[in-house]
Structure formats: C-alpha cells, structure tokens
C-alpha positions in Angstrom: 119.3 122.6 101.3 120.2 119.1 100.4 123.5 119.2 102.5 121.4 120.2 105.4 119.4 117.1 105.8 122.0 114.8 106.9 123.2 116.9 109.6 119.8 117.3 110.5 119.0 113.8 110.6 122.1 112.9 112.9 121.3 115.9 115.0 117.9 114.3 115.7 119.4 110.6 116.6 122.1 111.9 118.8 119.2 114.3 120.5 117.3 111.2 121.1 120.1 109.6 122.5 121.3 112.4 124.9 117.6 112.5 125.9 117.4 109.2 126.6 120.8 109.1 128.8 119.9 112.1 130.3 116.3 110.8 131.6 117.1 107.5 132.5 120.1 108.8 134.6 117.6 110.9 136.6 115.1 108.4 136.9 117.6 105.5 138.4 119.8 107.7 140.5 117.0 110.2 142.0 113.2 109.6 141.0 112.6 105.6 141.5 114.7 105.7 144.6 113.2 108.9 146.3 109.6 107.1 145.0 110.4 103.7 146.9 111.6 105.7 150.0 108.6 107.8 150.1 106.2 104.7 149.5 107.9 102.6 152.2 107.5 106.0 154.7 103.6 106.0 153.4 103.1 102.4 154.5 104.8 102.6 157.7 102.6 105.5 158.5 99.3 103.8 157.5 100.3 100.7 159.4 101.0 102.7 162.5 97.8 104.7 162.2 95.0 103.5 160.1 93.3 107.3 160.2 96.6 108.6 158.2 95.9 110.5 155.1 98.0 109.5 152.2 100.0 112.4 150.9 101.1 112.7 147.2 104.8 112.8 146.2 106.0 114.1 142.7 108.6 111.2 142.6 105.5 108.7 142.7 103.4 110.5 140.2 106.5 110.3 137.4 108.1 107.3 138.7 106.7 104.8 136.2 108.1 103.9 132.5 105.3 105.3 130.8 106.2 108.8 132.4 109.9 108.2 131.8 109.2 107.9 128.0 107.1 110.9 127.9 110.0 113.0 129.2 112.3 111.3 126.9 109.9 112.1 123.8 109.6 115.6 125.2 113.1 116.6 125.5 113.9 115.4 122.1 111.0 117.0 120.7 112.4 120.3 122.4 115.7 119.7 121.1 114.3 119.3 117.5 112.4 122.6 117.9 115.4 124.5 119.2 117.4 123.6 115.8 114.8 124.3 114.0 113.9 127.7 115.7 117.4 128.7 115.6 117.5 128.2 111.8 114.4 130.5 111.5 115.9 132.9 113.8 119.3 133.2 111.4 117.0 133.8 108.3 115.0 136.4 110.1 118.1 138.3 110.8 118.6 138.7 107.0 115.5 140.8 106.8 117.5 143.5 108.7 120.2 143.6 106.3 120.3 145.3 102.9 121.0 142.4 100.5 121.1 144.5 97.5 122.7 147.5 98.5 120.3 149.7 96.2 120.2 153.5 97.2 116.6 154.1 98.5 114.0 154.6 95.6 116.2 153.9 93.0 114.8 151.8 90.1 115.8 148.9 89.0 116.0 148.2 85.3 117.0 145.4 82.9 120.9 146.5 83.0 121.0 146.3 86.7 120.1 142.8 86.9 123.4 141.1 86.2 124.8 143.2 89.3 122.3 142.5 91.8 122.4 138.5 90.6 126.4 138.7 91.1 125.9 140.4 94.4 123.2 138.0 95.8 125.3 134.6 94.4 128.4 136.1 96.3 126.6 135.5 99.7 128.1 132.7 102.0 126.6 129.5 101.1 124.4 129.2 104.0 122.7 132.5 103.6 122.5 132.0 99.7 120.3 128.9 100.5 118.0 130.7 102.8 114.4 131.9 101.8 114.8 135.7 101.4 118.0 135.7 98.9 116.4 132.9 96.9 113.2 134.9 96.7 115.1 137.8 95.8 117.2 136.3 93.2 114.1 134.4 91.7 112.5 137.6 90.9 115.4 139.4 89.6 116.2 136.4 87.3 112.8 136.3 86.1 112.7 140.0 85.4 115.5 139.7 83.3 114.5 136.8 81.3 110.8 137.9 80.6 111.0 141.9 81.2 107.7 141.3 82.7 107.0 142.8 86.3 104.4 140.5 87.3 106.2 137.5 86.4 108.8 138.4 88.9 106.5 139.0 91.6 104.5 135.7 91.1 107.8 133.8 90.8 109.1 135.0 94.1 105.4 134.6 95.5 105.9 131.0 94.6 109.2 130.9 96.0 107.8 132.1 99.1 105.0 129.7 99.3 106.8 126.5 98.3 109.2 127.5 101.3 106.1 127.7 103.7 104.9 124.3 102.7 108.3 122.6 103.0 108.4 124.1 106.7 105.3 122.9 107.8 105.8 119.5 106.2 109.1 119.6 108.5 107.2 119.8 111.6 105.5 116.6 111.2 107.9 114.5 113.3 107.4 117.1 116.3 103.5 116.7 115.6 104.2 113.1 115.6 105.9 113.4 119.1 103.1 115.5 120.3 100.6 113.2 119.3 102.6 109.9 120.7 103.1 111.5 124.2 99.2 111.0 125.2 99.2 107.9 123.2 102.1 106.5 125.8 100.5 107.9 128.7 96.9 105.8 127.7 99.0 102.6 127.5 100.3 103.2 131.4 96.5 103.6 132.0 95.5 100.4 130.2 98.6 98.7 131.9 97.5 100.4 135.5 93.7 99.3 135.1 94.7 95.9 134.0 96.8 95.4 136.8 94.0 96.6 139.0 91.6 94.1 137.6 94.1 91.2 138.3 94.4 92.1 141.7 90.5 92.2 142.3 90.6 88.8 144.3 93.0 90.6 146.9 90.5 93.6 147.0 87.7 91.2 147.9 89.3 90.1 151.2 90.0 94.0 152.3 93.6 94.5 150.9 93.0 97.2 148.3 96.8 98.5 148.5 97.8 96.7 145.4 94.5 98.1 143.5 95.1 101.9 144.6 98.7 101.5 143.5 97.9 100.1 140.2 95.1 102.8 139.4 97.8 105.3 140.8 99.9 103.9 137.9 96.9 104.6 135.3 96.2 108.1 136.5 99.6 109.4 137.1 100.7 108.4 133.5 97.7 109.9 132.1 98.2 113.5 134.1 101.8 113.5 133.1 101.3 112.9 129.5 98.9 115.2 129.0 100.7 118.4 130.9 103.5 117.4 128.7 101.5 117.2 125.5 100.0 120.8 126.6 103.6 122.5 127.2 105.0 120.8 123.8 102.1 121.8 121.7 102.7 125.8 123.1 106.2 125.5 121.9 105.5 124.2 118.5 102.5 126.6 117.6 105.3 129.4 118.5 107.6 127.6 116.1 105.2 127.7 113.7 104.4 131.5 114.0 107.8 132.2 113.5 107.6 130.1 110.5 105.1 131.9 109.0 106.1 135.7 109.7 109.4 134.5 108.0 107.4 133.7 104.9 105.3 136.7 105.0 108.2 139.2 106.0 110.4 137.6 102.9 107.8 138.1 100.6 107.3 141.6 101.8 110.8 142.6 101.6 110.9 141.3 98.0 108.1 143.3 96.7 109.1 146.5 98.8 112.9 146.2 97.6 112.7 144.5 94.1 109.2 144.3 92.6 108.2 147.9 93.4 111.5 149.3 91.7 111.5 147.1 88.6 111.3 149.5 85.5 111.4 148.6 81.8 
C-alpha cells in the first residue's frame, strides 16, 4: 500500500492539470466567444425593439470565471472517483475467485495453515495487498499462532474494519472538492452583487444594463455550482457504497471460506 500512494498523488496532480487545460481550452475557444456574440445580438435586439424579451443562453450562464473553476474541480473530482472506483472494482473481482483452492466443506486444521499461507503469499503483488487476501492471511496466521477460532475471526474483522476506515478517510479530498464548488459559486455571487452595487448610480439614471449583468453573474455562478455539487455528491455516494460493500463482502467471504471451516 505504501507504493500506491506516490502513484495516486501523481495521478491526482496530472488529473488536475489536464482538467484545467481541457476546460480552459473549451472556454477560450467556444464558450466565451459564443457568449459575447449572444450578448451583442441581445443588445442590438433590445435597441431596435424596446419590448423585446431577453432570452437565456447556456453560454452566458457558464461564461464567468467562477463557473469555469467549478467545472475544473468537477472534472478533477470525477477523475479521482474513477481511479478509486477502478481500484475497488479490481478488489471486488477477487471475491469471485477461489483464492484458497479448498474442496467444498473441507475442514481446515492447524496442519493446513502453512500451505494456505503460501498460496496467499504467492499471489501477484497488487492482489496480495488487496483487502480480501490480507483478511484471509491474517485469519489463518492468527489461527496457526493461537489455535483459537475466535481469535482468527476477530483478527479478520479488525482488518476489514481498518480497511473500511482507510477507504473512508481517502474520500476526504473528494468531499473537500464537493464542499469547495458551492463556495466558489458563492464567491461569484458576492462578486456579482458587489459589481451591481457599484453601478447603482447608473441605475438611478435609468441605465440598468450593468446592474442586471452583474446580478446575472451572481445568480448564474450559484446555480451552476449547486448543480455540479449535486451531481458530484451522487457519484461520491456511489463510490462509498462500493467501498462499504467490498468491506462487508470480504468479511463474509472470510467467515464462509475460512473461519467456519477451522477445526482444532
């Protein structure tokens, strides 16, 4: 597990960089030019027709810097979710395999533990460090050392519980991003309202264009941030559900294939 941390950290850095490049490129080449064209057309329509009702455009809603930041954070969080989800999926595939190679209903005695330990230790490195092999190995080694079935069961459950806590703690960065996105939207709201108040003198003379544009920035940034946050939290809870199922299924697997078969 120690070797995986630098790789994951580097992956997160590159994911953030790529998300910034992709989103910023889309904004520079598409969103902001289209928003400027739409606003210019709207201004001409209002000038020619005082009764013209303004229409909303997706490009105008998402054109500001706060929305761009929210999309960058969303792509970064999704990339991390994909990385962690793939890791959990690979561990879940181990639950479909017979890692011990024992005949069905065959009891496991003290004399069998050495062979079972060697089978688990012969697994490839990434598989050997997964939750299920570690729980099985811990239960078998504890049984061999203490000759106590309850100790084997308790040690396996402790491994599963500690893994569950570790997986939960690793979601902290994603939860931070999910919290930061609405905060960035709120920053856009404060900025928009501040700009609108700064143009109050123009509104008194009858020119409310600047005020409405600034209020649009305020409301659009909050709207986009909340929508992104809702979508992101859905995927966060899906990943958390996968992790919880992995821990519970690994504990059940260990109990079914090892603990219940242990015989003195």
